[in-house]
C-alpha positions in Angstrom: 6.5 -8.9 39.7 8.2 -5.7 41.2 9.6 -4.9 37.7 6.1 -5.1 36.2 4.7 -2.7 38.9 7.6 -0.4 38.3 6.7 -0.1 34.5 3.1 0.5 35.4 4.1 3.2 37.8 6.1 4.9 35.1 3.2 4.8 32.7 0.8 6.0 35.3 3.1 8.9 36.3 3.5 9.8 32.6 -0.3 10.1 32.3 -0.4 12.4 35.3 2.4 14.7 34.2 1.5 15.1 30.5 -1.7 16.4 29.0 -0.7 15.5 25.5 1.9 13.1 23.9 3.6 16.1 22.5 4.4 17.3 26.0 6.5 14.1 26.4 9.0 15.2 23.6 11.8 16.0 26.0 11.3 12.8 28.1 11.1 10.7 24.9 14.2 12.3 23.4 16.1 11.7 26.7 15.1 8.0 26.8 16.1 7.5 23.1 19.4 9.2 23.5 20.3 7.3 26.7 19.5 4.1 24.8 21.8 5.1 22.0 19.0 5.5 19.4 19.7 8.2 16.8 17.1 11.0 16.8 16.5 13.7 14.2 17.0 17.1 15.7 13.7 19.0 15.4 13.8 21.5 12.5 16.9 20.0 11.0 17.2 19.0 7.3 16.9 15.3 8.2 13.9 16.0 10.4 12.1 17.8 7.7 12.9 15.0 5.2 11.7 12.3 7.6 8.7 14.1 9.0 7.2 15.7 5.9 4.3 13.5 4.5 3.9 12.4 0.9 0.4 13.8 1.0 0.8 17.5 2.0 -2.9 17.6 2.8 -2.2 15.6 5.9 0.5 17.2 8.1 1.2 15.7 11.5 3.6 16.5 14.3 5.6 13.5 15.7 6.8 13.5 19.3 10.1 12.5 17.9 11.7 10.8 14.8 14.0 7.9 15.5 16.5 7.7 12.7 17.3 4.0 13.2 20.0 2.0 11.5 19.8 -1.3 13.4 17.3 -3.8 14.8 18.5 -2.9 18.3 17.6 0.7 17.7 14.1 -0.4 16.8 13.8 -2.5 20.0 15.0 0.4 22.2 12.8 3.0 20.5 9.7 0.7 21.0 10.7 0.3 24.7 10.9 4.1 25.2 7.5 4.6 23.5 6.0 1.9 25.7 7.5 3.2 28.9 6.1 6.7 28.2 2.7 5.7 26.9 3.4 7.0 23.4 2.2 5.3 20.2 4.9 4.3 17.7 4.8 3.6 14.0 7.3 2.4 11.4 7.8 4.7 8.4 9.5 3.1 5.4 9.1 5.0 2.1 6.7 7.6 3.7 4.4 7.2 0.7 1.3 6.4 2.8 -1.6 8.4 1.3 -3.0 8.9 4.8 0.4 9.5 6.4 0.1 6.4 8.6 3.9 6.2 8.8 3.7 9.5 10.8 1.0 8.0 12.9 -2.0 9.4 11.0 -2.4 12.0 13.8 -0.2 14.2 16.0 1.8 12.8 18.9 3.4 9.6 17.7 7.0 8.3 17.7 8.1 7.8 14.1 10.5 5.0 13.6 12.1 6.0 10.3 13.3 2.8 8.6 14.7 4.1 5.3 18.4 3.9 6.4 18.0 0.0 6.7 17.7 -1.0 3.0 20.0 -3.9 2.3 18.9 -6.5 -0.2 20.7 -9.9 -0.5 19.7 -12.5 -3.0 20.7 -16.2 -2.4 21.0 -17.4 -6.0 21.1 -21.0 -4.9 17.6 -20.9 -3.3 16.1 -17.8 -5.0 15.3 -16.4 -1.5 15.9 -12.7 -1.0 16.6 -11.1 2.5 15.3 -7.6 2.3 15.7 -5.0 5.2 12.4 -3.3 6.2 13.4 0.1 5.0 13.9 -0.8 1.4 11.9 0.9 -1.4 10.3 -0.9 -4.3 12.7 0.5 -7.0 15.7 -0.4 -5.0 14.3 -3.9 -4.5 13.7 -4.3 -8.2 17.1 -3.0 -9.1 19.0 -5.3 -6.7 17.1 -8.5 -7.4 17.6 -8.0 -11.2 21.3 -7.1 -10.9 22.1 -9.9 -8.3 20.4 -12.7 -10.3 17.8 -11.4 -12.8 15.0 -12.2 -10.3 11.9 -10.3 -9.2 8.8 -10.4 -7.0 5.5 -9.0 -8.0 4.9 -5.4 -6.7 3.7 -1.9 -7.5 5.1 0.5 -10.0 6.2 3.5 -7.9 9.9 3.1 -7.0 9.8 5.4 -4.0 7.1 3.3 -2.2 8.4 1.5 0.9 8.5 -2.3 0.8 7.1 -2.4 4.3 3.7 -0.7 4.0 3.3 -2.0 0.4 3.8 -5.7 1.1 2.2 -5.8 4.6 -1.1 -4.5 3.2 -1.3 -6.2 -0.2 1.1 -5.0 -2.8 -0.9 -5.0 -6.0 0.8 -4.0 -9.3 1.2 -4.6 -13.0 2.5 -8.1 -12.5 -0.2 -9.1 -10.0 -2.5 -10.9 -12.6 0.5 -13.0 -13.7 2.3 -13.5 -10.4 0.0 -12.4 -7.5 0.4 -9.8 -4.8 3.7 -8.8 -3.3 2.6 -10.4 0.0 2.2 -13.7 -1.9 6.0 -13.8 -2.3 6.7 -13.3 1.4 7.9 -16.6 3.0 9.2 -15.2 6.3 9.9 -12.1 8.4 11.7 -10.9 11.4 9.5 -8.7 13.6 10.0 -6.5 16.6 6.9 -6.8 18.8 5.3 -4.2 21.1 7.2 -5.7 24.1 10.5 -5.2 22.2 11.1 -8.9 21.6 12.2 -10.2 18.3 10.4 -13.1 16.6 10.7 -14.9 13.3 7.6 -16.0 11.5 6.6 -18.1 8.5 4.0 -20.7 7.5 5.5 -23.0 10.1 6.8 -20.6 12.8 4.5 -18.1 14.6 2.0 -18.9 11.8 -0.8 -16.8 13.2 1.4 -13.7 13.2 2.6 -14.5 9.7 -1.0 -14.7 8.5 -1.8 -11.3 10.0 1.3 -9.6 8.7 0.2 -10.4 5.1 -2.6 -7.9 4.9 -2.6 -6.0 8.3 1.1 -6.0 9.2 1.3 -2.3 10.2 -0.9 -3.0 13.2 1.1 -6.0 14.4 4.8 -5.0 14.7 7.8 -3.7 12.9 9.3 -5.9 10.3 13.1 -5.6 10.3 13.7 -8.1 7.5 11.5 -9.7 4.9 12.3 -13.0 3.2 10.9 -13.4 -0.3 10.8 -16.2 -2.8 11.5 -14.7 -6.2 10.8 -15.6 -9.9 13.1 -15.5 -12.9 12.3 -12.4 -15.0 10.9 -13.0 -18.5 13.3 -12.4 -21.4 10.7 -10.2 -23.0 8.0 -8.0 -21.5 5.8 -5.5 -23.4 4.3 -2.4 -21.8 1.5 -0.7 -23.6 -1.1 2.1 -23.7 -4.3 2.0 -25.8 -6.4 5.2 -25.8 -10.2 4.5 -26.1 -12.6 6.9 -27.8 -15.8 7.1 -25.6 -17.3 10.6 -26.5 -20.8 9.7 -25.2 -22.3 8.0 -22.2 -23.7 5.3 -24.4 -20.3 4.5 -25.9 -18.7 4.5 -22.5 -21.3 2.1 -21.2 -20.5 -0.3 -24.1 -16.8 0.0 -23.5 -17.0 -0.6 -19.7 -19.2 -3.6 -20.2 -16.6 -5.0 -22.7 -13.7 -4.4 -20.3 -15.2 -6.1 -17.3 -16.3 -9.1 -19.4 -12.7 -9.4 -20.7 -11.5 -9.3 -17.1 -13.3 -12.5 -16.3 -11.2 -14.6 -18.6 -8.2 -12.3 -19.3 -5.1 -14.5 -20.0 -2.7 -14.9 -17.1 0.2 -13.3 -18.9 -1.7 -10.0 -19.4 -1.8 -7.3 -16.6 -4.1 -4.4 -17.4 -6.0 -1.5 -16.0 -8.5 1.1 -17.3 -7.3 4.6 -16.5 -10.1 7.2 -16.6 -9.1 10.9 -16.4 -11.0 14.0 -17.2 -9.6 14.4 -20.7 -8.7 10.9 -21.7 -9.2 7.2 -21.1 -6.6 4.5 -21.6 -6.2 0.8 -21.4 -2.7 0.2 -20.2 -0.5 -2.4 -18.7 2.2 -5.1 -19.0 2.2 -8.3 -21.1 4.6 -11.2 -20.4 5.7 -11.7 -24.0 6.3 -9.7 -27.3 4.3 -7.1 -29.1 2.9 -9.7 -31.6 1.6 -11.8 -28.7 0.1 -8.7 -27.0 -1.7 -7.6 -30.2 -3.2 -11.1 -30.6 -4.5 -11.2 -27.0 -5.9 -7.6 -27.2 -7.5 -7.8 -30.7 -11.0 -8.7 -29.6 -11.1 -6.1 -26.9 -9.6 -3.3 -29.1 -12.6 -3.7 -31.4 -15.3 -3.7 -28.7 -13.8 -0.7 -26.9 -12.9 1.4 -29.9 -9.3 1.5 -28.7 -6.1 2.1 -30.6 -2.8 0.5 -29.5 -0.8 3.7 -29.5 2.2 2.4 -27.5 3.5 -1.2 -27.4 7.2 -1.6 -26.6 9.0 -4.9 -26.0 12.1 -4.8 -23.9 13.9 -6.3 -20.9 12.6 -6.4 -17.4 14.1 -3.1 -16.2 12.7 -1.3 -19.3 9.2 -1.8 -18.1 10.1 -1.0 -14.5 11.5 2.4 -15.7 8.6 3.0 -18.0 6.1 2.9 -15.2 8.4 4.2 -12.4 10.7 6.7 -14.1 14.3 6.5 -15.2 15.8 6.6 -11.7 14.5 3.6 -9.8 17.3 2.8 -7.3 16.0 5.0 -4.6 17.0 5.0 -0.9 17.1 7.3 2.1 16.9 10.9 1.0 14.3 10.4 -1.8 11.7 13.1 -1.6 8.3 13.2 -3.3 5.1 15.1 -2.4 1.6 15.7 -3.7 -1.6 17.3 -2.3 -4.6 15.1 -2.8 -7.5 13.0 -1.6 -7.8 9.2 -2.3 -10.2 6.4 -1.8 -10.7 2.9 -3.2 -13.2 0.1 -3.8 -13.4 -3.6 -4.7 -16.4 -5.1 -6.4 -17.5 -8.0 -8.5 -18.7 -7.2 -12.1 -21.2 -4.4 -12.1 -24.7 -5.1 -13.5 -26.1 -3.0 -16.3 -27.9 -0.6 -13.9 -24.7 -0.1 -11.8 -22.6 0.5 -14.9 -25.1 3.1 -16.1 -24.9 4.8 -12.7 -21.1 4.8 -12.9 -21.1 6.3 -16.4 -23.7 8.9 -15.6 -21.8 10.2 -12.6 -18.6 10.2 -14.5 -20.0 12.3 -17.4 -22.4 14.6 -15.5 -20.4 15.2 -12.2 -16.7 14.1 -12.3 -16.0 15.7 -15.6 -16.9 19.1 -14.2 -14.0 18.8 -11.7 -11.1 20.6 -13.3 -8.5 19.3 -10.9 -6.1 16.5 -11.8 -8.1 13.4 -11.0 -8.4 9.8 -12.1 -10.3 6.6 -11.5 -8.1 3.6 -12.2 -9.9 0.3 -12.5 -7.5 -2.6 -12.1 -8.5 -6.0 -13.5 -7.8 -7.6 -10.2 -9.5 -11.0 -10.3 -10.9 -13.4 -12.9 -10.5 -17.1 -13.6 -6.8 -16.7 -14.7 -5.7 -14.2 -12.0 -2.9 -15.2 -9.7 -4.4 -12.9 -7.1 -7.5 -15.0 -7.0 -5.9 -18.4 -7.0 -5.0 -18.7 -3.2 -7.9 -19.2 -0.8 -9.5 -16.0 0.5 -8.5 -17.0 4.0 -4.8 -17.8 3.1 -3.7 -14.4 4.4 -5.2 -11.4 6.1 -5.6 -9.6 2.7 -9.4 -10.0 2.5 -10.3 -9.2 -1.1 -8.8 -11.8 -3.4 -12.2 -12.8 -4.8 -13.2 -9.4 -6.2 -13.0 -8.9 -10.0 -12.3 -5.2 -10.0 -10.3 -2.8 -7.9 -11.0 0.9 -8.2 -8.3 3.5 -7.1 -9.7 7.0 -7.0 -7.4 10.0 -6.7 -8.0 13.8 -6.9 -5.1 16.3 -6.5 -4.3 20.0 -6.8 -1.0 20.8 -8.6 -0.3 23.8 -6.3 -1.8 25.5 -3.3 -4.2 24.1 -0.7 -6.7 21.3 -1.3 -10.3 22.5 -1.1 -12.1 21.7 2.2 -14.9 20.0 0.3 -12.7 18.7 -2.5 -13.1 15.1 -1.4 -16.8 15.0 -2.3 -16.2 14.4 -6.0 -14.3 11.1 -5.6 -16.1 10.1 -2.4 -19.5 10.4 -4.2 -18.1 8.6 -7.2 -17.3 5.6 -4.9 -20.6 5.9 -3.1 -22.5 5.8 -6.5 -20.8 2.6 -7.4 -21.8 0.8 -4.1 -25.3 2.4 -3.9 -27.8 -0.5 -3.3 -25.1 -3.1 -2.8 -25.0 -5.2 0.4 -22.0 -4.4 2.6 -20.6 -7.8 2.0 -20.4 -7.1 -1.8 -17.7 -4.5 -1.7 -14.5 -3.7 0.2 -11.6 -1.1 0.3 -7.8 -1.2 -0.1 -5.8 0.1 2.8 -2.9 1.0 0.6 -5.3 3.4 -1.1 -6.8 4.6 2.1 -9.7 7.1 2.5 -8.4 9.3 5.3 -11.9 10.4 6.3 -13.0 7.0 7.5 -13.4 6.4 11.2 -11.7 3.5 12.8 -14.8 1.2 12.9 -15.7 1.7 9.2 -12.0 1.5 8.2 -11.5 -1.9 9.9 -14.7 -3.3 8.4 -14.0 -2.0 4.9 -10.3 -3.0 4.8 -10.5 -6.4 6.4 -14.1 -7.6 6.1 -14.6 -11.1 7.4 -11.0 -11.4 8.6 -11.4 -8.6 11.2 -12.4 -10.7 14.2 -9.4 -13.0 13.8 -7.1 -10.0 13.3 -8.3 -8.4 16.4 -7.6 -11.5 18.4 -4.0 -11.7 17.0 -3.6 -8.0 17.7 -4.6 -8.6 21.3 -2.0 -11.3 21.6 1.0 -9.4 20.1 0.0 -5.8 20.9 -2.6 -5.7 23.7 -2.1 -2.0 24.5 -2.2 -1.0 20.8 1.3 0.6 20.9 1.4 0.4 17.1 -1.8 2.4 16.8 -3.0 4.4 13.8 -6.5 5.8 13.2 -7.5 3.1 10.7 -5.5 0.2 12.0 -6.7 -3.0 13.6 -7.7 -2.6 17.3 -7.1 -5.4 19.9 -10.1 -7.5 20.7 
């Protein structure tokens, strides 16, 4: 009991002495250094690398950046943050569109994970042990080279495994093999009280459930354990431009695409990519070009599409096609853009909703001369591996939706306009206009940085929110791992 009072006294004293978390920088640095936690020196090359966001529209100032290399470093960093009343966040790839790895606001301790990126595949069991700071490209490279294995995940090689897996992990194998989080069978986690726990379906099962969809709010994963699948001998990546010069033609094409999505074969993974100057059907087929052509033939005719690119190769060929030639990325990788993003999930749109979508696209969005896109992923359907598990099997709340929309608007140089978000925000609002709130959702890995915490929680986690808030209260009652759109304790 005296020890507990002592900690409370320290926290109370911190509140009295400091008006802002940033005023605690010296005290935090002192605590971290005494505990032996490496810290980026403010203004140094490493600090700039670790503290610069992917989205340059959202710059935040951390109290400190802990450049950890061990689980003990993470435990001690969390203890220092807790002692001083500072919020702490794990940053893996740093690719969060709302800079949640930096806290999503000023004044957090950033626990930079990217120096912990070991991947070890057990070929006897097919289970991979993956450190929490690994990136997707590195994971793909190592699993392939250690045993020609893979998990389902997204296409950007610089994205961190941590944020990607813990909040979903959709990609161009998801229709065939499910979400990245569906391949997670266990994890080692540092909790807010600095203890280490293991979790799986049979050990700390409630935490394991919460990690798979809302993990960034619950703790810091030091190691993931993934089951893996054997990569196919042949995979064919493709792009098929569609010619939709008028609203009427676009309406027919969109209708055909969403009808196709309902029964799309399991071996096909596809999205509709809408930009200002072009529209493509694109994706990945588990099989050869001839098989792809056979599967797509009915849709090609209905959408006025031409199969401009269809290339069959090995597994890493498609990884490099979507992610770039250099996929084995680790600490030191740097990538930045300046943009606004938002997202949606819906079931198939009715004729009126499709017409509203097309009308806004042609009359409003096309007038935006910035580099924007609306990507519609064929997320669900009767053959989708995403939709096969029960909706309540993990904290990811949106398995039962047919379509996922990822909306993105960027400037190639300079400052993003203050009102620039309105084009994509209104695009999304037009889609959901008249829908019941229970008929749509949003994807936290494509966050809308303008949402307040109440709306963000409801939109990202839907009917799972109450259970998540109860688990959050159990593992992080003081909301140490806070960010502005995370799960709050009950």
